[in-house]
C-alpha positions as a Python dict, from the first residue, in 0.01 Angstrom:
ca = {
    (1, 'M'): (0, 0, 0),
    (2, 'T'): (145, 335, -102),
    (3, 'T'): (98, 650, 100),
    (4, 'M'): (97, 1000, -37),
    (5, 'A'): (373, 1229, 82),
    (6, 'K'): (255, 1495, 327),
    (7, 'K'): (235, 1841, 174),
    (8, 'I'): (478, 2074, 348),
    (9, 'T'): (310, 2392, 470),
    (10, 'I'): (435, 2726, 592),
    (11, 'N'): (348, 2613, 945),
    (12, 'D'): (591, 2320, 909),
    (13, 'V'): (864, 2559, 804),
    (14, 'A'): (791, 2785, 1103),
    (15, 'D'): (810, 2492, 1346),
    (16, 'A'): (1134, 2361, 1195),
    (17, 'A'): (1299, 2704, 1207),
    (18, 'G'): (1164, 2786, 1553),
    (19, 'V'): (998, 3107, 1437),
    (20, 'S'): (645, 3234, 1382),
    (21, 'V'): (446, 3192, 1060),
    (22, 'T'): (458, 3570, 1020),
    (23, 'T'): (838, 3560, 1022),
    (24, 'V'): (841, 3292, 751),
    (25, 'S'): (603, 3504, 541),
    (26, 'L'): (831, 3805, 580),
    (27, 'V'): (1132, 3600, 469),
    (28, 'L'): (939, 3470, 165),
    (29, 'S'): (825, 3818, 68),
    (30, 'G'): (1159, 3987, 135),
    (31, 'K'): (980, 4249, 343),
    (32, 'G'): (1021, 4357, 704),
    (33, 'R'): (1327, 4369, 927),
    (34, 'I'): (1453, 4015, 961),
    (35, 'S'): (1800, 3940, 1094),
    (36, 'E'): (2044, 3762, 867),
    (37, 'A'): (2064, 3469, 1109),
    (38, 'T'): (1684, 3429, 1123),
    (39, 'G'): (1656, 3450, 746),
    (40, 'L'): (1927, 3187, 708),
    (41, 'R'): (1750, 2957, 955),
    (42, 'V'): (1418, 2989, 771),
    (43, 'N'): (1576, 2924, 430),
    (44, 'E'): (1759, 2618, 566),
    (45, 'A'): (1426, 2482, 692),
    (46, 'I'): (1269, 2549, 354),
    (47, 'E'): (1548, 2363, 179),
    (48, 'K'): (1545, 2071, 423),
    (49, 'L'): (1168, 2019, 412),
    (50, 'G'): (1135, 2076, 37),
    (51, 'F'): (880, 2354, 81),
    (52, 'V'): (752, 2483, -255),
    (53, 'R'): (697, 2857, -273),
    (54, 'N'): (373, 2920, -462),
    (55, 'R'): (291, 3205, -694),
    (56, 'Q'): (109, 3395, -421),
    (57, 'A'): (422, 3399, -209),
    (58, 'A'): (622, 3512, -511),
    (59, 'S'): (370, 3787, -583),
    (60, 'L'): (432, 3931, -237),
    (61, 'R'): (784, 4020, -346),
    (62, 'G'): (749, 4352, -522),
    (63, 'G'): (376, 4302, -569),
    (64, 'Q'): (381, 4099, -892),
    (65, 'S'): (416, 3733, -984),
    (66, 'G'): (496, 3785, -1352),
    (67, 'V'): (202, 3561, -1447),
    (68, 'I'): (-115, 3658, -1637),
    (69, 'G'): (-420, 3434, -1621),
    (70, 'L'): (-635, 3353, -1923),
    (71, 'I'): (-983, 3200, -1922),
    (72, 'V'): (-1073, 3086, -2272),
    (73, 'R'): (-1395, 2914, -2372),
    (74, 'D'): (-1267, 2670, -2632),
    (75, 'L'): (-916, 2653, -2777),
    (76, 'C'): (-1049, 2446, -3069),
    (77, 'N'): (-1221, 2762, -3193),
    (78, 'P'): (-985, 2931, -3446),
    (79, 'F'): (-1050, 3277, -3304),
    (80, 'Y'): (-953, 3180, -2950),
    (81, 'A'): (-654, 2974, -3068),
    (82, 'E'): (-517, 3267, -3269),
    (83, 'M'): (-593, 3515, -2993),
    (84, 'T'): (-409, 3296, -2740),
    (85, 'A'): (-108, 3270, -2974),
    (86, 'G'): (-91, 3650, -3003),
    (87, 'L'): (-128, 3692, -2628),
    (88, 'T'): (148, 3439, -2558),
    (89, 'D'): (382, 3616, -2804),
    (90, 'E'): (327, 3949, -2631),
    (91, 'L'): (370, 3815, -2277),
    (92, 'E'): (689, 3626, -2366),
    (93, 'K'): (827, 3941, -2525),
    (94, 'Q'): (768, 4118, -2193),
    (95, 'G'): (920, 3832, -1991),
    (96, 'K'): (584, 3721, -1848),
    (97, 'L'): (414, 3381, -1824),
    (98, 'L'): (63, 3272, -1919),
    (99, 'F'): (-155, 3057, -1693),
    (100, 'L'): (-417, 2906, -1925),
    (101, 'T'): (-757, 2768, -1819),
    (102, 'Q'): (-1061, 2663, -2024),
    (103, 'S'): (-1411, 2744, -1904),
    (104, 'G'): (-1592, 2514, -2148),
    (105, 'A'): (-1786, 2597, -2464),
    (106, 'K'): (-2079, 2726, -2256),
    (107, 'G'): (-1867, 2881, -1982),
    (108, 'Q'): (-1977, 2617, -1732),
    (109, 'H'): (-1641, 2620, -1549),
    (110, 'M'): (-1592, 2998, -1553),
    (111, 'Q'): (-1623, 3053, -1178),
    (112, 'R'): (-1385, 2770, -1094),
    (113, 'C'): (-1127, 2896, -1345),
    (114, 'F'): (-1142, 3246, -1200),
    (115, 'E'): (-1098, 3120, -844),
    (116, 'T'): (-802, 2906, -954),
    (117, 'L'): (-627, 3206, -1108),
    (118, 'V'): (-689, 3418, -800),
    (119, 'A'): (-547, 3140, -580),
    (120, 'Q'): (-234, 3131, -800),
    (121, 'G'): (-173, 3500, -739),
    (122, 'V'): (-177, 3611, -1104),
    (123, 'D'): (-117, 3978, -1180),
    (124, 'G'): (-429, 4006, -1396),
    (125, 'V'): (-690, 3804, -1582),
    (126, 'I'): (-800, 3807, -1946),
    (127, 'I'): (-1142, 3661, -2026),
    (128, 'A'): (-1173, 3528, -2381),
    (129, 'G'): (-1546, 3467, -2418),
    (130, 'A'): (-1740, 3554, -2102),
    (131, 'A'): (-2044, 3339, -2193),
    (132, 'G'): (-2287, 3590, -2045),
    (133, 'Q'): (-2099, 3614, -1714),
    (134, 'G'): (-1907, 3932, -1786),
    (135, 'A'): (-2079, 4157, -1532),
    (136, 'E'): (-2036, 3900, -1254),
    (137, 'L'): (-1669, 3846, -1337),
    (138, 'R'): (-1604, 4218, -1347),
    (139, 'E'): (-1758, 4254, -999),
    (140, 'L'): (-1544, 3968, -864),
    (141, 'A'): (-1230, 4124, -1009),
    (142, 'E'): (-1313, 4458, -847),
    (143, 'Q'): (-1361, 4286, -512),
    (144, 'K'): (-1018, 4122, -545),
    (145, 'N'): (-860, 4442, -682),
    (146, 'L'): (-748, 4233, -979),
    (147, 'P'): (-694, 4386, -1327),
    (148, 'L'): (-937, 4238, -1578),
    (149, 'V'): (-954, 4263, -1960),
    (150, 'F'): (-1207, 4102, -2194),
    (151, 'A'): (-1102, 3977, -2538),
    (152, 'S'): (-1427, 3912, -2719),
    (153, 'R'): (-1565, 3809, -3057),
    (154, 'A'): (-1855, 4054, -3019),
    (155, 'S'): (-1965, 4359, -2817),
    (156, 'Y'): (-2166, 4222, -2525),
    (157, 'L'): (-2060, 4426, -2220),
    (158, 'D'): (-2079, 4798, -2147),
    (159, 'E'): (-1838, 4980, -1916),
    (160, 'A'): (-1574, 4708, -1939),
    (161, 'D'): (-1216, 4696, -2061),
    (162, 'I'): (-1274, 4506, -2385),
    (163, 'I'): (-1087, 4441, -2709),
    (164, 'R'): (-1288, 4298, -2998),
    (165, 'P'): (-1312, 4279, -3377),
    (166, 'D'): (-1536, 4512, -3576),
    (167, 'N'): (-1779, 4251, -3706),
    (168, 'M'): (-2008, 4501, -3876),
    (169, 'Q'): (-1718, 4670, -4057),
    (170, 'A'): (-1589, 4330, -4169),
    (171, 'A'): (-1923, 4240, -4326),
    (172, 'Q'): (-1959, 4581, -4485),
    (173, 'L'): (-1610, 4553, -4632),
    (174, 'V'): (-1660, 4215, -4798),
    (175, 'T'): (-2019, 4282, -4910),
    (176, 'E'): (-1918, 4609, -5075),
    (177, 'H'): (-1628, 4430, -5244),
    (178, 'L'): (-1868, 4175, -5395),
    (179, 'I'): (-2105, 4449, -5508),
    (180, 'K'): (-1825, 4642, -5677),
    (181, 'R'): (-1732, 4321, -5857),
    (182, 'G'): (-2079, 4333, -6010),
    (183, 'H'): (-2277, 4103, -5780),
    (184, 'Q'): (-2631, 4211, -5697),
    (185, 'R'): (-2782, 3887, -5564),
    (186, 'I'): (-2575, 3795, -5260),
    (187, 'A'): (-2678, 3527, -5010),
    (188, 'W'): (-2552, 3429, -4664),
    (189, 'I'): (-2479, 3084, -4520),
    (190, 'G'): (-2377, 2985, -4167),
    (191, 'G'): (-2386, 3065, -3800),
    (192, 'R'): (-2643, 3014, -3529),
    (193, 'G'): (-2933, 3251, -3476),
    (194, 'S'): (-2823, 3296, -3113),
    (195, 'S'): (-2472, 3413, -3210),
    (196, 'L'): (-2403, 3781, -3139),
    (197, 'T'): (-2103, 3768, -3374),
    (198, 'R'): (-2331, 3649, -3654),
    (199, 'A'): (-2589, 3917, -3570),
    (200, 'E'): (-2330, 4194, -3595),
    (201, 'R'): (-2199, 4059, -3924),
    (202, 'L'): (-2549, 4027, -4066),
    (203, 'G'): (-2611, 4387, -3967),
    (204, 'G'): (-2316, 4497, -4180),
    (205, 'Y'): (-2423, 4273, -4469),
    (206, 'C'): (-2783, 4397, -4472),
    (207, 'S'): (-2694, 4764, -4428),
    (208, 'T'): (-2455, 4747, -4725),
    (209, 'L'): (-2717, 4586, -4948),
    (210, 'L'): (-2961, 4864, -4854),
    (211, 'K'): (-2693, 5129, -4909),
    (212, 'F'): (-2656, 5017, -5271),
    (213, 'G'): (-3030, 4966, -5322),
    (214, 'L'): (-2999, 4590, -5364),
    (215, 'P'): (-3262, 4331, -5273),
    (216, 'F'): (-3262, 4171, -4931),
    (217, 'H'): (-3442, 3840, -4896),
    (218, 'S'): (-3469, 3665, -4559),
    (219, 'E'): (-3483, 3328, -4737),
    (220, 'W'): (-3132, 3396, -4870),
    (221, 'I'): (-2994, 3396, -4513),
    (222, 'I'): (-2941, 3034, -4412),
    (223, 'E'): (-2864, 2930, -4054),
    (224, 'C'): (-2615, 2645, -4045),
    (225, 'E'): (-2384, 2471, -3796),
    (226, 'S'): (-2008, 2480, -3857),
    (227, 'S'): (-2018, 2161, -4061),
    (228, 'Q'): (-1888, 2109, -4414),
    (229, 'K'): (-2165, 1860, -4489),
    (230, 'Q'): (-2441, 2090, -4364),
    (231, 'A'): (-2291, 2382, -4557),
    (232, 'A'): (-2270, 2173, -4876),
    (233, 'D'): (-2633, 2069, -4838),
    (234, 'A'): (-2739, 2426, -4759),
    (235, 'I'): (-2579, 2584, -5066),
    (236, 'T'): (-2711, 2307, -5292),
    (237, 'T'): (-3068, 2369, -5171),
    (238, 'L'): (-3026, 2746, -5181),
    (239, 'L'): (-2909, 2754, -5543),
    (240, 'H'): (-3169, 2498, -5651),
    (241, 'H'): (-3446, 2732, -5537),
    (242, 'N'): (-3265, 3056, -5626),
    (243, 'P'): (-3051, 2987, -5935),
    (244, 'T'): (-2979, 3354, -6007),
    (245, 'I'): (-2776, 3408, -5689),
    (246, 'T'): (-2420, 3495, -5796),
    (247, 'A'): (-2236, 3527, -5464),
    (248, 'V'): (-2252, 3367, -5119),
    (249, 'L'): (-2101, 3504, -4801),
    (250, 'C'): (-1995, 3230, -4555),
    (251, 'H'): (-1985, 3273, -4176),
    (252, 'N'): (-1647, 3099, -4133),
    (253, 'S'): (-1385, 2889, -4311),
    (254, 'T'): (-1555, 2556, -4235),
    (255, 'I'): (-1877, 2681, -4397),
    (256, 'A'): (-1674, 2811, -4693),
    (257, 'M'): (-1509, 2475, -4750),
    (258, 'G'): (-1845, 2298, -4733),
    (259, 'A'): (-1999, 2551, -4971),
    (260, 'W'): (-1715, 2496, -5215),
    (261, 'F'): (-1776, 2120, -5212),
    (262, 'G'): (-2148, 2187, -5253),
    (263, 'L'): (-2084, 2393, -5565),
    (264, 'L'): (-1878, 2113, -5715),
    (265, 'R'): (-2150, 1863, -5637),
    (266, 'A'): (-2410, 2084, -5801),
    (267, 'G'): (-2200, 2128, -6113),
    (268, 'R'): (-2121, 2490, -6031),
    (269, 'Q'): (-1784, 2663, -6000),
    (270, 'S'): (-1642, 2892, -5733),
    (271, 'G'): (-1507, 3219, -5864),
    (272, 'E'): (-1592, 3504, -6097),
    (273, 'G'): (-1774, 3426, -6420),
    (274, 'S'): (-1980, 3621, -6669),
    (275, 'L'): (-2235, 3811, -6462),
    (276, 'D'): (-2427, 3905, -6777),
    (277, 'S'): (-2526, 3546, -6845),
    (278, 'Y'): (-2819, 3382, -6663),
    (279, 'Y'): (-2672, 3045, -6745),
    (280, 'D'): (-2323, 3116, -6609),
    (281, 'R'): (-2218, 2840, -6369),
    (282, 'H'): (-1988, 3051, -6150),
    (283, 'V'): (-2078, 3153, -5795),
    (284, 'A'): (-1841, 3379, -5601),
    (285, 'L'): (-1766, 3270, -5245),
    (286, 'A'): (-1647, 3496, -4965),
    (287, 'A'): (-1587, 3407, -4602),
    (288, 'F'): (-1481, 3538, -4262),
    (289, 'A'): (-1149, 3401, -4137),
    (290, 'E'): (-970, 3421, -3802),
    (291, 'V'): (-625, 3282, -3886),
    (292, 'M'): (-307, 3430, -4033),
    (293, 'D'): (-311, 3500, -4407),
    (294, 'D'): (-60, 3225, -4488),
    (295, 'E'): (-281, 2971, -4306),
    (296, 'L'): (-594, 3038, -4512),
    (297, 'D'): (-732, 2759, -4727),
    (298, 'D'): (-613, 2791, -5085),
    (299, 'L'): (-959, 2821, -5237),
    (300, 'P'): (-1069, 3064, -5512),
    (301, 'L'): (-1262, 3298, -5284),
    (302, 'T'): (-1240, 3628, -5099),
    (303, 'W'): (-1151, 3621, -4729),
    (304, 'V'): (-1223, 3895, -4480),
    (305, 'S'): (-970, 3842, -4203),
    (306, 'T'): (-1054, 3912, -3839),
    (307, 'P'): (-740, 4024, -3649),
    (308, 'A'): (-759, 3759, -3375),
    (309, 'R'): (-383, 3742, -3316),
    (310, 'E'): (-355, 4120, -3299),
    (311, 'I'): (-640, 4123, -3048),
    (312, 'G'): (-438, 3881, -2832),
    (313, 'R'): (-131, 4103, -2849),
    (314, 'S'): (-335, 4411, -2760),
    (315, 'A'): (-497, 4228, -2470),
    (316, 'G'): (-151, 4139, -2339),
    (317, 'Q'): (-32, 4497, -2362),
    (318, 'R'): (-345, 4624, -2193),
    (319, 'I'): (-343, 4381, -1899),
    (320, 'L'): (26, 4445, -1832),
    (321, 'A'): (-33, 4820, -1834),
    (322, 'R'): (-321, 4782, -1590),
    (323, 'A'): (-120, 4555, -1362),
    (324, 'K'): (178, 4792, -1363),
    (325, 'N'): (8, 5130, -1344),
    (326, 'G'): (-317, 5045, -1169),
    (327, 'D'): (-510, 5199, -1457),
    (328, 'D'): (-876, 5098, -1415),
    (329, 'E'): (-1026, 5310, -1692),
    (330, 'A'): (-1258, 5100, -1909),
    (331, 'R'): (-1171, 5111, -2279),
    (332, 'N'): (-1355, 4965, -2574),
    (333, 'Q'): (-1094, 4891, -2842),
    (334, 'I'): (-1242, 4783, -3176),
    (335, 'M'): (-1008, 4634, -3435),
    (336, 'P'): (-1094, 4643, -3809),
    (337, 'A'): (-1082, 4354, -4055),
    (338, 'R'): (-903, 4339, -4390),
    (339, 'L'): (-964, 4172, -4725),
    (340, 'V'): (-748, 3887, -4852),
    (341, 'L'): (-810, 3792, -5216),
    (342, 'R'): (-758, 3449, -5367),
    (343, 'S'): (-783, 3418, -5744),
    (344, 'S'): (-933, 3119, -5922),
}
């Protein structure tokens, strides 16, 4: 039968050194007037017992641990993966460490993640996807006097320090591009009706159609999970019932890939064709992307790139500034998208 080794505590160190717990804490923090002999005795006890100094003890020295906590909903999501990569780059450049936790796709572990980061003595916390718990988390951070920054896919929280993409601008940019290429019958595929990101993008898409006096049809906006098969089926059905549609805007890269396969299956082609011909078999595809340009799928379509990695870098800069300067002013930083063209 094996027995687990007893965890050495600060009380054990105090007993071994023959001093009070307060004295051990002062030695760990490097604060207070402690004689050289007492300090040596405490450190010898620490070494002998194998006591592990945690991040909270380290944070007492000079007030900072050099660690930033991140709560991310789902690292499998391209936006959060890219954002985390950008954040890590920025923190490493500043000589800081990242303590990563995942709250779950629905934020079901959010509270536990936050408490874990507080217990580790992090210098600040970044929330990547608050899952409707932003106001509560902000209140908890204020109670703990802990710097907090939100890195979001959409604008869901007022009076908070938040960095997010400009979803409406992104949709306006790509829709106007398609219109200037001659397309007047532009459809939309993808996203859930409950998605705020999708709602903001649809707002930009619809407003641009209205700006140019083009038709808007609710039946041309198809809700679809992030599934290549569902997207392929959706575009096949859409074009069967609306054969004069010449362009389709896809909610993400998975939808775009599925739509491309759907076009092939339906005997259509992705790309620019002769817009003057009713019988032309070309349909232009455009899609929102959240990865670096060189990582985009090599398909003949137009990408509108959301700056997820730049958002991560900005979040890192912001949380470090708040931790260092105690700046608690709430800022809403909105980062624009850019077009990336792929020729057929």
